[in-house]
N, C-alpha and C positions, 0 to 999 in steps of 0.2 A: 182338106175337107171331106164327109161323107156329102154325095150330093141328097142322100136324105135324110134335113136334118131331125133328130130326136128333141117329142114333145117332150117340155120340162115342167114340173111344180116345184114353188119355192114356197117352203113354210115361213113365214116370218118374214116383217119388215122394218125388223131394227136393223143395225149397223147391218150384220151378216147378208139377210135377205136383203138390201140394197146394194151392198158392194155385188152380189150371183145374180141380182136384174141385170144391173149396170155392164157386168162382160157379157151374159148371155146375147144380150140386146146388140151388143158391136160387132157380137161374133152373127147376128142373124136367124138367132135361136129362139124359133120361137117358145115362151114360157106365160105362165101365169103363176102371180105371188097371191097367197092365199093368207088373212090377215085378219084376226078374231077382232082386232080394239077398230077404232073409224079415223084412225091415225099413224102416222111412223114413227121410226124412235123405240120404239121396246123401250128396256130400260132408261133410254135418258127422254120418256116421255113423262113427265112429271104429272102423276094425278092419272096415267092410263086408265082409260075405264078396263080395261082386260084382267089389270091384279099385277101385269107386269114390268111394272116398274117399280123400282124400291132407291128410285132417289129421293131423298129432302129436302126439304126446303131451303136450307142453307147447304146444301153443298156443292162444292166444287169439285172437278175432276182432277184427283193424286198425280196424274200425267202432264209436263205441260206443254204447250201447244205444238209448237214443232214435232215433238215426239206421237203426238199424237196424228198430223195429220195425214190425209189420205193420198200417195203421192200422184194419180190423176185428180185432183183438186186440194191443191192448198187451203191450209185455214186464216181465214182472214188475217189481214196484218194485225189490225185494229185488235184484236181481242187480248188477252190479258195473259198474263204467261201460265197460271193456272184455268180458266175458263169455268164460269157458272152453269149448271145445268142447265138454264134457257139459252144460252151461247151455244153448249152442245145442237140443242134442237132447232135452233135457226140452219148452223150450221148442216148440220142433216135433211131441213126442208130443201135447203137453197141447193144439195148435192143432188136431191131427188127430183128438181126443180131442173137442174141446169141438165141434168142425164134422162131427160123424159117418163121418169119412172111410174108416173101416181096413174098414169093408166093402162099400168098392167096390174094391177093391183085392185084385189077382188076385200075390200074395206068388213068389213063384220061379219065374215067371212070365213074363218080360221078352217081348217083341218081339226075334223073327231075321229076319223078312223083312219089311217092306211094300212092296204095290203095288198102282198107283192103276188102278181098275178102265177102261175104256176110256169109258165111259158117266160117270163123276165116282163116289164112292164109292172106301173102301179094302178092301184084300182082307190081314188079318196071320196069318200063322205064329207061333205062339206054341210058346213052349219045350214045352208037354205035349203039342207031336204034333197038336194044334185049329186049324181054319183059322177065323177069324172076320171078318165082314164086318160095315162099319160107314160111315156118312155121309161123316162127320166125323173125321180125326188130327190130332191136336196133340201136338205132336213137344217133350218138355220130357225131354231125357235129360242135358242138364248140360254144360258144356263145361272140366271141370276132371280130366279122369279120361284124355283119351290124351296119355302124354306126348312132348312135343317137346323133339328133339335135336339139338342142332349137329352139324355135320361139319365135325369138325378135322382137318389131313391127318396121317399119321401113322397108330398105334395105341400103345393106351397100356397097359404091361403088369401093374399095379393095379388095382382094385376100383371098379369104377367104377357109382351108381346114379343116380336122376332124384328129386329131394327127393321125387316124388309117393308112393314109396317107403321113405324117411324116416320110420323112427318115434319114435325116442329113441336115444342115444346106443351103447345096446348092440343097437337094432336094426332093419335087420335085419342091421347089421354092426357088430364090437366098436371102438369110435371113439373109442379111449385107447390115450398114447402115439404116435397116429398125424401123417405128416405128409400134410394135407386142403387142397386145393382143393377152393371151391363157386364157379362157375357161375352169373354172374348178381346182379342187384342188388337184384330185386322183394322184397314182404315176405315171400316162405320162404324167402330166401335171408337176407335180414337176419335173421329170426330163428335158424335154422339156425347162421349165421355167431357169432353172436351166445351161442348154448348151446355149441357147441362147443368155442367159445377158452375159457368160463368154465376157469382155470388147475387147478381139479379134475380135468379129464381130462385134461389134462398133452401135447395137441395140439398142433400148430402150423399155423397154419388160416390158408392165403392165400385174401380174396378177388378171383376175378378177373373182371372187364367189362368190356364193350367201350366204348362211350361214359358212363357213369354213370348220377345220379339223381339227385333233390332229393332230401335226403332229410330228416324234415321229424318233430318229438316227438310221441308222439299227448297231451301236454298242453302248450297255452298257458295262460297266468297259471295254474296250476292248474285247466282247463277243456280238457274233449277238445277235440281242435285241429279235431275237424268241427262241433260245434257252433258256433264261431266263422265257419267261412265257409260261405256260403250266396249263390248267384250269386240280382242284380236283373234277372229277365225285363226290366225297362226299361232297362235299360240295353247298351247291346251288350257281347256275351263279351269283344271283342278289347279293350275299355278297361278290363273289368277282370282281365283279365288281363294286362295291362300294367300296373296298377298294385299288382299280387301279387308281380311278380317278384322284387322287394326280400326278399321274406320271407326264403326260407331260409337264406340270406348273415346278415339281420336275428338269427335266431334261433342259428345254431350257426357262421358263420361260412360261409367259402368250402372247398368239398371237397377243393382242393386241399390243404387243411393235414392232412385226414386221410389224405392220399394217394390219393384221389380223383380222375379223371378231370374236368376242368370239363366235365361235361353238355356235347352238344351241340344243347342247347336250353333255351329260358325255360322256367321254370316253369310248369305246369300245360298244356305243349307235347305231354308225356307223363306217362304214369301217376307220379306220386311216392311214393318210398318212406315208408312211415310205421313210425317207430322209434326209440324215445326211449334205444335201449342200444348200436346200432350203432355210433356214430361215438364212444362211448366207449369200446369195446371197441375200434377202430383207435385212436381216440388214444391209449390206456392200450397202447396195443404187445401186449395181447393177438393180436389178428388184425392184417395186414397185407394193405394193398391192391397186383393187380395190374394193369397191361393184359389187352387181350384175349388168348387164346391162339392161337399164331403157326402150333405143330404140337405133335406127341406122340413122344414117341421112346422106346420102354419105357418105364418109371419116368421119366422126362424132362420136363419140362413145358415147352416153351419160349414164351416172351410175349413181345407186339409191340416191347415197349423192349430185347428184346434177351438180357437177364437168364430163368435160368434154372431147376428147384428141382426136388430131387429129392422124389418124391409114390405116398405109399402109397394115397389115393384119390382119385376126384376126383367132388363131390357136382352134376350140371344142375339148378340152381334156374331153369330155360331157357323154362317155360310149355308150353302144352298147345293140340292140335288138335282146332279143332271136326269132331268127325266124328258119320257118323250110319251104322252097319254093318247095317241095318237095309234102307238104300234100296241099288239098282244104281247104282253112281258114273256110268254115262251118263243116270241121271234128275235124280242131286241130290246136291251134294258141294260142299263148302269147300277147295278151295283156296290156300294161303297163308291159309287163316283169312278168305277173304273171302267172303263169304253176305247176299250183296244182300237187301235185304227192306224191305216197306212198313213205316212206324214198327216195325221189328224184329222184323216176326212176319207181314208177308206175300210169300209168295211168288208176286211178279206172272204171270198166268199155271193158276196152281191155286190155283181158289179155295174148293176142301176140306181145305187144311192151312194149319195154324196152328203156328207156333215160338212157346214161354215160355219168355225166359231167356238170349237170344243174344244182350249185350252186356256190355260190360265199363264198370256204369254206375254212376260215380261219386257221393256217397261211398259207396253197396254196392246190392248185389243183390234186397234181400227187400221193399220198399217197391215198387221197381221191377218184379218179377214180379207183386204185388200191382197193381197198375197195369194192366199187360199182359193178366192172366187176367181181372180185368173186363171189359176190350175186349175179348177174344177171345171169354165167354158171350153180350155184347150181341150182336156179330156171326152167333153160334151162334145165337139166339133169335130172331134176323132183327131186332132192333135198332136195328142199328149196319150201315153200309154201306160199304167203303172206294169211293173210286173207279175211274175206269175203268184198266186194264193200262198203255197209256199215260203218262197221268197218273201211277201211279204208278211209274211208271219215271223220270219227271221228277225225282220230289220224293225218291227213293231218293240219287238222284246230288248232288243242292241240299243232302240233308240229310248225308250225308254229307260234305260238305264244311265243313260249319256244325260239326256236332260233333267230327268226326275229321282233319278236313281241315289243318291246325295243328299234328296229331302225328307224332311221325315215323315212315315208310313200313315200319311192321312187324309180324310179324303180332297181337303182345299189343295192337297201335292197332286195328284195323280193325272194332272193335264198340263203341269210344267211346262215351261221351254223358256228360251231364250230367241225372243223375233229376232235378232241382228244373223243371229247364225242360224236359224229356221230358214230364212229369206235369203241367205249368198248359198246355202244348201241348194235350196232350190232351184236359183237363178242359175248359179253354176252348174249344180250335177243332174239334178231329177228332173228338172221338163229338157237339157238335151238330153238328159238317156233314154227320155219318153218317150222325145222324137223319134230316135235312134231305135226302139221299139217296134212305136207304129211302121216308118220305113222295111224293119227286118220281117212281122210280124202282123201287118195293118192294125186299122183300129179296132178299138174295144164294139163288137156290132152290139150297138143302142136302138138306133130306129126301126119303129115299125114293129114294136113287139104285143101296145096297149091299143087294141080299137081304139077311134079316135070319141063313136059318139057318145054321148052322155044320155043319164036314165033320168025320172025322178025317184028319189029315195023316199024314205017314210022315215 
């Protein structure tokens, strides 16, 4: 470790920011975490005042508790297999308390502007009007808070919301006795359709999807499904995916049986949808599957198969944009959610900037961000060094093809990877190689780039 430790700023106090703070603190690296809300948890803080939570009232996590548990802080054994969002928030609160993270978080003081200084280091303008300078910036602001909407021809005269703003059948819209189209077939769409199509709400619910998805139950043989599926690093992934192709049909039958389109990809060539209720609702006639929307005309929704329905409400469960409102667009952005990062962390050529949590990790993000944060702290401490910029770019292209090249080319799949393979390669190959690069070349010089004084801004 270098004698002079780089001052570090962390943007966000969700799971990525919390694990980043924990790892930096263990290394004795001075840091501050800037959080726009008055609480930790980000996406898992139901009703988060900063608007960054997409949790709805009935939400249970789709990952089983043993898969989402942090390695350094096991999840409580008394938790159910699939915890409710309130239990996840409680778990994160305990994590923050256990590792003394709260005292380093500046609540209600998010970063409004982040500017890289000419000689390296960062100048941050925060909500309190102050300008602060740091040697290193860690971006952990999440990627499930900026809703993405499709662009359908025509105009809709009814009410519409994104699933990000859905809370329950009464909030923010009164959703009883209504004709509703839910667009999308990810986990949120499945949950919302399953909830709103219950007979007690007296709704007529349609699920509109462009290309379909493979739907798998949460339990297989009484065991959480994700506990039965773990890739083997010694066997090529293409072979493993081929062996698994028939699993959804074996478990639930063909999607066409439920009115869903046959997916335009094999199982595990796009993110599967995990739901034990959606197919039951479709099979029971409580909800009706429809193809993609062709156009909107008043309150009439026209579908690609030529059918149409009179509709009161459209709920768009169509994913999120990766956004960095504190960066100038010409400095760094993620058009179509494309963000080429080395190990999903480092932007080649910007050595004092680290990203945490910007991936769609299967089966879950929790241990993934823990792994990334451990690597980030080793880097800032001078114990890990990535390869040269040209080599990073070559590896980024190669790993994109490895992790996501078999997925459909859509924004939701640009950051896809398998956590188990990622963690093993980081632990067994990348971190040791990074230590060897430090021994050979020395650590990346990060400390002392930015003056420490803070000035009052406007």
